[in-house]
C-alpha positions in Angstrom: 2.4 -10.2 15.3 1.4 -12.4 11.9 2.9 -15.4 11.5 3.9 -16.1 7.9 3.1 -19.5 6.1 7.0 -20.0 5.4 7.9 -23.0 3.3 12.1 -22.1 2.6 12.8 -25.7 1.2 11.4 -27.7 -1.6 12.5 -29.2 -4.2 11.4 -29.6 -8.3 12.3 -31.9 -10.9 15.1 -29.4 -11.5 16.6 -31.6 -9.5 15.1 -34.9 -7.8 12.2 -33.8 -7.1 8.9 -35.0 -9.7 6.8 -31.3 -10.2 8.0 -28.9 -12.6 8.7 -25.4 -10.9 5.3 -24.5 -11.9 3.0 -26.9 -10.1 5.4 -26.7 -7.2 4.6 -23.3 -6.9 0.8 -24.0 -7.3 0.7 -27.1 -4.4 2.6 -24.1 -2.3 0.2 -22.0 -2.9 -3.0 -24.2 -2.6 -1.0 -24.9 0.5 -1.2 -21.9 2.1 2.3 -21.0 1.9 2.7 -17.1 1.5 6.4 -16.9 1.7 8.0 -19.5 -1.0 11.7 -20.6 -1.9 12.3 -23.4 -4.5 16.0 -25.1 -3.1 16.5 -27.7 -5.8 19.9 -29.7 -4.7 23.8 -27.4 -6.5 21.1 -26.0 -8.6 19.4 -22.7 -9.9 18.1 -23.3 -13.3 14.4 -23.4 -11.8 14.8 -20.4 -10.3 13.1 -17.7 -12.8 10.4 -20.4 -13.4 9.5 -20.6 -9.6 10.2 -16.6 -9.0 7.5 -15.8 -12.1 5.0 -18.4 -11.3 5.2 -17.5 -7.6 5.1 -14.2 -7.8 1.8 -14.2 -10.3 0.0 -16.6 -7.9 0.3 -14.0 -4.7 3.1 -15.9 -3.1 6.3 -13.7 -2.1 9.6 -15.5 -3.2 13.2 -15.9 -1.7 15.8 -17.0 -4.1 16.9 -20.6 -3.1 19.9 -23.6 -3.4 20.9 -26.3 -1.0 24.3 -27.0 -1.7 25.8 -30.4 -1.3 28.7 -30.5 1.8 31.0 -32.7 2.6 31.4 -32.7 6.7 33.6 -35.1 9.3 33.1 -37.9 6.6 29.5 -37.1 6.0 27.0 -35.1 3.2 25.9 -31.6 4.9 23.4 -30.1 2.9 23.7 -26.0 3.0 20.6 -24.4 2.0 20.7 -20.7 0.6 18.4 -18.4 0.7 17.9 -14.7 -0.8 20.8 -14.3 -2.9 21.4 -13.3 -6.4 20.7 -16.1 -8.8 23.1 -14.5 -11.3 26.0 -14.0 -9.3 29.3 -16.0 -10.7 30.5 -17.2 -8.3 28.0 -19.2 -6.9 26.9 -20.5 -10.2 30.4 -21.4 -10.7 30.3 -22.9 -7.3 27.3 -25.0 -8.2 28.8 -26.4 -11.8 31.7 -27.7 -9.7 29.9 -29.4 -7.2 27.5 -30.6 -9.5 30.3 -32.3 -11.5 30.7 -35.6 -9.9 27.5 -36.6 -10.0 27.6 -38.6 -13.0 30.8 -40.7 -12.0 29.2 -41.5 -8.6 25.7 -42.5 -10.7 27.9 -45.1 -12.8 30.1 -46.9 -9.8 26.9 -46.7 -7.9 25.0 -48.6 -10.8 27.5 -51.0 -10.6 27.4 -51.5 -6.9 23.9 -52.7 -7.7 24.5 -54.8 -10.8 26.7 -56.6 -8.7 23.8 -58.1 -6.8 22.1 -58.8 -9.9 20.2 -55.3 -10.4 20.7 -54.2 -13.7 20.4 -51.3 -15.7 19.6 -49.0 -13.1 22.2 -45.7 -15.1 20.0 -45.8 -17.6 16.6 -46.3 -15.1 17.2 -43.7 -13.2 18.6 -41.0 -15.6 14.8 -41.5 -17.0 13.3 -39.6 -14.1 15.7 -36.6 -14.6 17.4 -36.3 -18.2 20.5 -34.6 -17.3 23.6 -36.7 -16.3 25.0 -33.8 -14.1 21.7 -33.6 -11.9 21.5 -37.1 -11.4 21.2 -38.1 -7.4 20.0 -41.1 -5.3 16.5 -40.4 -5.2 16.5 -40.9 -9.2 17.9 -44.6 -8.6 15.2 -44.9 -5.5 12.4 -44.0 -7.9 13.6 -46.7 -10.7 14.1 -49.7 -8.0 10.1 -48.6 -6.8 9.4 -48.5 -10.7 11.0 -52.2 -11.5 10.0 -53.6 -8.3 12.5 -54.2 -6.4 11.6 -52.2 -3.5 8.3 -51.5 -2.5 8.4 -47.9 -1.9 11.9 -45.4 -2.0 12.6 -45.3 1.6 13.0 -48.7 1.7 15.7 -48.4 -1.3 17.3 -46.4 0.7 17.4 -48.3 3.8 18.7 -51.8 1.8 20.5 -50.8 -0.8 21.5 -46.5 -1.0 23.0 -46.1 2.5 26.5 -46.6 3.6 27.5 -50.2 4.0 24.9 -51.5 1.3 25.4 -51.8 -2.7 24.2 -49.0 -4.0 25.8 -46.8 -1.8 29.4 -44.6 -3.3 30.5 -41.6 -1.2 31.0 -38.3 -3.1 33.6 -34.9 -2.0 31.3 -32.3 -2.6 32.1 -28.9 -1.6 34.1 -27.8 1.2 31.9 -26.2 4.1 33.9 -22.7 3.8 33.4 -22.9 -0.1 29.8 -23.0 0.2 29.0 -20.9 2.9 31.3 -17.9 0.9 29.5 -18.4 -2.2 26.2 -17.8 -0.3 27.1 -14.7 1.5 28.7 -13.1 -1.2 26.2 -13.4 -3.5 24.2 -11.4 -0.8 22.4 -14.5 0.7 22.4 -16.0 4.0 23.5 -19.7 4.5 21.5 -21.9 6.6 22.2 -25.6 8.2 19.4 -27.7 6.4 17.5 -30.4 8.5 20.4 -30.9 11.3 18.8 -34.0 12.9 19.6 -36.1 10.0 23.0 -36.2 10.2 24.7 -39.4 12.1 27.6 -36.7 14.3 28.4 -37.4 17.3 27.8 -34.1 20.2 31.3 -33.1 19.8 31.0 -33.4 15.6 27.6 -31.8 15.4 29.2 -28.9 17.7 32.2 -28.3 15.5 30.0 -28.4 12.7 27.9 -25.5 13.9 30.9 -23.2 15.5 32.9 -23.7 11.7 29.6 -23.0 10.0 29.3 -19.8 12.1 33.0 -19.1 11.5 32.8 -18.8 8.0 29.5 -16.7 8.1 26.5 -18.8 8.3 23.5 -17.2 10.0 20.7 -19.6 10.2 19.3 -23.2 10.9 16.4 -25.3 9.7 14.3 -26.0 13.2 11.2 -27.1 11.9 11.6 -29.5 8.8 9.9 -32.8 7.7 12.7 -34.8 8.9 12.5 -34.0 12.1 10.6 -35.4 15.2 8.6 -33.2 17.2 11.4 -33.7 19.7 13.7 -32.4 17.1 12.1 -29.5 16.5 12.3 -28.5 20.4 16.2 -29.6 20.5 17.3 -27.6 17.4 15.2 -24.4 18.6 17.6 -24.7 21.7 20.7 -24.8 19.3 19.4 -21.9 17.2 19.3 -19.8 21.0 22.7 -21.2 22.2 24.2 -20.6 18.7 22.4 -17.4 18.2 21.7 -18.5 15.2 18.2 -17.3 12.7 15.4 -20.0 12.4 14.3 -21.4 9.2 11.4 -23.3 8.1 10.7 -25.9 5.5 9.1 -28.3 4.4 11.7 -30.4 1.7 8.8 -31.9 -0.1 10.3 -34.0 -3.5 6.9 -35.7 -4.7 3.1 -36.4 -4.0 2.9 -39.7 -2.0 6.9 -39.9 -1.6 7.3 -37.2 1.2 7.2 -37.3 4.4 5.5 -34.0 4.9 3.5 -31.7 2.7 4.2 -28.2 1.8 3.1 -25.6 4.3 2.0 -27.8 7.1 5.1 -27.6 9.3 4.2 -26.2 12.7 4.8 -22.5 13.4 8.8 -21.8 14.6 8.6 -20.8 18.3 8.0 -17.5 19.2 11.4 -17.2 21.1 13.3 -17.0 17.6 14.0 -15.4 14.7 12.8 -16.3 11.6 15.6 -16.0 9.1 12.7 -14.3 6.5 13.1 -11.3 9.0 17.0 -10.6 8.0 16.1 -11.0 3.9 13.1 -9.3 4.3 15.4 -6.7 1.9 15.7 -9.7 -0.7 11.7 -11.4 -0.5 10.3 -10.3 -3.7 7.2 -9.6 -3.0 3.5 -11.0 -4.9 1.8 -9.3 -8.1 -1.4 -10.1 -6.0 
């Protein structure tokens, strides 16, 4: 059976990546990706550009997004794949999810100013342009540019995680709503990078059971932030909960992301890839 080099989790400068959708597609193709999805945070504005470029370059394409969800006091990300990008309910839901980002960013800037870091809102905004899409990653890039920290990972550790001056919680979408928007638009909902969340075993079990109860069907097994041990752990989780398995680098920027597009290990053969269930939704390359 042919193993597809699928990368179903990546970000352009429409959300918190640094490359345009076109440049990201070109990079994915250069890395050998055969099936690609652009999954910008809470936003579909890059979909048409990503799809057009991918197909012209010879890659198959699935529509994608990554929805921010509040669950058990943490932010969880739900990737949607293979949906109708024109679906009204999905677009309205994503717009509502984005709407609180500007105020959150202003509160983050105030927290940073309290420890002597001035002008961070304006600095972060230079990296995104649209206050509706401003995120912690944009603040991190500004703090690196201004010499506060040597890299974005250290910015998060010192300033932008819980208990530090630039951290501000946000009330995102509800899990059930996010899954419903994706399902009703014809797509499949996938729990993104589950190894990143700081849940107790009981909380993680609750996340998976509630997700499935709402109609969620997939989990990222191979992803840029998982260790080899977590690859095995979440392959077992996919089997335990009878979930489809996904694979995506979570690539954001050259020199910044932990994993390059298209370079993750293949999914274990005992798992069912999410793209098999999405076969009718895959748009085939022109070349």
